[in-house]
C-alpha positions in Angstrom: 40.8 -44.0 -71.3 42.5 -47.4 -71.0 45.8 -45.6 -69.2 43.7 -43.8 -67.1 41.3 -46.8 -66.3 44.6 -48.8 -65.4 46.0 -46.2 -63.3 42.7 -46.0 -61.6 42.9 -50.0 -61.0 46.5 -49.7 -59.9 45.9 -47.0 -57.2 42.8 -49.3 -55.8 44.9 -52.1 -56.1 47.7 -50.3 -53.9 45.5 -48.9 -51.9 44.0 -52.3 -51.0 47.4 -53.7 -50.4 48.0 -51.0 -47.7 44.9 -51.9 -45.8 45.9 -55.6 -46.3 49.4 -55.3 -44.8 48.2 -52.6 -42.1 45.6 -55.5 -41.0 48.3 -57.8 -41.1 50.6 -55.4 -39.1 47.9 -54.8 -36.7 46.9 -58.6 -36.0 50.5 -59.4 -35.5 51.5 -56.8 -33.0 48.0 -57.0 -30.8 47.0 -60.3 -31.3 44.1 -60.9 -34.1 41.9 -62.4 -31.3 42.3 -59.3 -29.2 41.8 -56.8 -32.6 38.5 -58.9 -33.2 37.5 -58.3 -29.5 38.1 -55.0 -29.6 36.2 -54.5 -33.0 33.0 -55.8 -31.8 32.9 -54.2 -28.6 33.4 -50.9 -30.2 31.0 -51.7 -32.9 28.1 -52.5 -30.1 29.2 -49.6 -28.0 28.3 -47.7 -30.9 24.9 -49.2 -31.8 23.7 -49.2 -28.3 24.5 -45.4 -27.5 23.8 -44.1 -31.0 20.5 -46.0 -32.5 19.2 -47.5 -29.0 19.1 -44.7 -26.5 15.6 -42.6 -27.1 15.9 -39.0 -26.4 12.1 -38.3 -25.9 10.9 -36.7 -22.7 8.0 -35.3 -21.7 7.2 -32.8 -19.4 3.2 -32.1 -18.5 2.1 -30.8 -22.3 5.5 -30.5 -23.3 7.6 -33.1 -25.3 11.1 -32.5 -25.7 13.3 -34.7 -28.1 17.0 -33.7 -27.4 19.5 -36.2 -27.4 22.4 -37.0 -24.9 25.3 -36.7 -26.9 27.5 -37.5 -24.0 27.5 -41.3 -24.5 28.2 -41.4 -28.0 30.9 -39.1 -27.6 32.4 -40.5 -24.9 32.7 -43.7 -26.7 34.3 -42.3 -29.7 37.0 -41.0 -27.4 37.8 -44.2 -25.8 37.9 -45.6 -29.0 40.4 -42.8 -30.2 42.5 -43.0 -27.4 42.8 -47.1 -27.9 43.9 -46.0 -31.5 46.6 -43.4 -30.5 48.0 -46.0 -28.1 47.8 -48.7 -30.6 49.9 -46.5 -33.0 52.4 -46.0 -30.3 53.0 -49.9 -29.7 53.2 -50.5 -33.2 55.8 -48.0 -33.5 57.7 -49.6 -31.0 57.1 -53.2 -31.9 60.0 -55.4 -33.0 57.7 -58.3 -34.7 57.3 -56.6 -37.9 59.1 -54.7 -40.6 59.3 -51.0 -40.5 57.3 -50.8 -43.8 54.2 -52.9 -42.2 54.4 -51.0 -39.2 54.0 -47.9 -40.9 51.0 -49.1 -43.2 49.5 -50.7 -40.0 50.0 -47.1 -38.3 48.3 -45.5 -41.4 45.3 -47.9 -41.2 44.7 -47.5 -37.4 44.9 -43.6 -37.8 42.5 -43.4 -40.4 40.1 -46.0 -38.9 40.5 -46.0 -35.2 41.5 -42.3 -34.8 40.6 -39.6 -37.7 36.9 -41.4 -38.4 35.7 -41.7 -34.5 37.0 -37.9 -34.5 35.4 -36.9 -37.1 32.1 -38.6 -35.9 32.4 -37.1 -32.6 32.9 -34.0 -33.8 29.6 -34.1 -36.0 27.8 -35.3 -32.9 28.9 -32.2 -30.8 28.5 -29.8 -33.6 24.4 -31.0 -33.7 24.3 -31.4 -29.5 22.3 -28.1 -29.0 19.9 -29.2 -31.8 16.4 -30.4 -30.4 12.5 -30.6 -31.4 9.6 -29.6 -28.8 6.1 -30.0 -29.0 3.4 -28.7 -27.1 -0.5 -28.8 -27.7 -0.3 -25.9 -30.8 2.9 -26.1 -32.5 6.3 -27.7 -32.6 9.6 -25.9 -32.7 13.0 -27.2 -34.4 16.2 -25.9 -33.2 19.0 -26.6 -35.5 22.3 -25.1 -35.7 21.0 -22.4 -33.8 18.4 -21.3 -36.3 14.6 -21.8 -34.6 11.7 -22.6 -36.9 8.2 -22.8 -35.5 5.3 -24.3 -37.0 1.5 -24.4 -36.2 -0.4 -28.0 -36.4 -3.1 -25.8 -38.1 -0.9 -24.3 -40.7 0.3 -27.9 -41.6 -1.9 -29.2 -44.7 0.4 -32.8 -44.4 3.8 -33.8 -43.5 5.8 -37.0 -44.6 8.9 -38.8 -42.9 10.9 -41.0 -44.9 13.9 -42.3 -43.3 15.3 -39.5 -41.6 13.8 -36.8 -43.9 10.9 -34.8 -42.5 8.9 -32.6 -45.4 6.0 -30.3 -44.3 3.3 -29.1 -46.6 2.4 -26.1 -45.4 -1.0 -24.1 -46.2 0.2 -20.6 -46.4 4.2 -20.9 -47.0 6.6 -22.9 -49.1 7.1 -26.4 -47.9 10.0 -27.1 -45.9 12.2 -29.9 -45.3 14.5 -31.3 -42.8 17.1 -33.8 -42.2 16.5 -35.3 -38.6 19.7 -37.2 -38.6 21.5 -33.9 -38.2 19.8 -33.2 -34.9 21.1 -36.7 -33.9 17.8 -38.4 -33.7 18.0 -42.0 -34.1 15.6 -44.2 -35.8 13.6 -44.6 -32.9 13.2 -41.1 -32.3 12.0 -40.7 -35.6 9.2 -43.3 -35.5 8.0 -41.8 -31.7 7.8 -38.0 -33.3 6.3 -39.5 -36.1 3.4 -40.6 -33.6 3.5 -37.4 -31.6 2.7 -35.3 -34.6 -0.2 -37.6 -35.9 -1.5 -37.4 -32.4 -1.6 -33.6 -32.4 -2.3 -32.7 -36.0 -5.3 -34.9 -35.7 -6.4 -33.3 -32.2 -6.1 -29.9 -33.7 -8.1 -30.5 -37.0 -10.8 -32.2 -35.1 -11.1 -29.3 -32.8 
């Protein structure tokens, strides 16, 4: 046990060392202020496009939650391009040693290239998902599968975080992760209000 624990600690310290030298190399090549500005701008762009842009649209008696992923995917692609360019600049720089350059390239490749690509792919994969609500029912389209529920068939529902749980009268309970439909926190709050309004109206009628 002690040998395994010591080995894990050594690997962890080694990983931190690589990241530390990588950050040092990135700062030496690009300038620490430039790196800081890029990080701040990237975070702000991601927050604005992913969290504060609503997807709710209303057409007469139909409400549609269908996020526009174009902007967030564009931001992630932009970050990826900058990351690839950064790797090239670092590889050509003579300001740092070859070993530090390798650590810096690995750090950039993981954080600024691979991670944005993975997130962009996740958004794109769910770009065809949506929720629609009319007077009598609401529909969830997730990964090409369509599920329809009449408001009169819903005994109760719960929205906790991004999880929507339905307690149905004559069927098994269902749970959906709304984040997998690319809905943000603002969309989920609005959906909660829409569901409450329609379910109460059907119950009263």
